[in-house]
Phi, psi and omega in degrees: 000359179295142178092346182275143173301160187303314178303313184289326177295316177302306179303321182293318178299312180299317184286327176296317181296318178299316176305309182294317179293322175296312178305314182295314179298320182290321175299322176294320179294317188284343178265358181289129185259350182230126179270154180225099183298345183278347178233015175062055175226155181231189180270125171053225185298350177294341177297348178292346182286343183283142181293328179300312180295317176298318184286327173291321176299318180296318179295319178297314178293322178291317176301321173297319178301320183293314177300322176299312178301317182291315187293328179265011178052041176259146178289154178292144183251165172301325178293317179302312184301315185295315179295324179292320176296319179297316182293321181291315176297322176296313178292329178299325175295315175308314180301308182290312183294321177297313187287327187255335184246305187280312183302322177297332180270322187268334187108125182301311182301324179286333183265347180242033175243158179059228179296328179294333178294321179288303190289331185264336185232301186295305183299311177308311180298317180299312179300317180294318183293317181296320180293318179304324189256358183303132179287107179239021186296340190253003176231167183263127176264074190294140178297326181299340180299331185294310183284337179284342185286345183278356187306310182300322177291320180295318182295315180300312183299315179295330174291316177300315179296323177295324179293325179289330187254004186289338177241030182089144178291126180289147175281332183281130178244137358291162176303136180297337179273354184272080186288348175269351176063029178296336184268011183306322183253022177105165186282329177296322175291324179302316177298317178299319179294319176299316179297323178295318180297319178298320180292320179298319178301313178296315180298318179296319176300321180295311181300307184299320181295319179293320181294320179294316178302313181296317179295322178285334174287318180283325175046062177248011182274000000 
């Protein structure tokens, strides 16, 4: 890392840490032989169904892409910035939904222990910090990246809704297929909650874009 500007050194440290943490977390999840619905874990590869797992995987892949660019001394591209903003907005939903919606229902200790401590707290905070401090002075931080960044959340949500309704909507609430318990208070509330999550992803993307631009203008890192 010698010879790199201070911002790039910090990003290299953060992104390397994110890659390692995601790898450790995925290995732990995929080797799990017993699922625990009380802490939102399943058996082995079935853990891929969770938004938390998918959002952390996306962040790990984007972090590895960053390291690839830096190791090969290639400049950051507009595509990378879009992917980075998308991953950051996505992981911020994991952070917010876990803290504000899931943890009160499942218990904070259950969701923030072991691998959950990494995926629900540490990785999200590191990814958000990295984007806000990322050196983007030589690339375009386009406004349209903000609404485009909700695409992974939208696709996941539509797939989740399809899974709930593929055998007919259950009269029992929450729906037995609803492992996030969004249908606890009915399907209308669940739809509103989904819309709120999409808006939150967009709002987070706008906030992170603003903070990154301001950070690069001030350039005090």
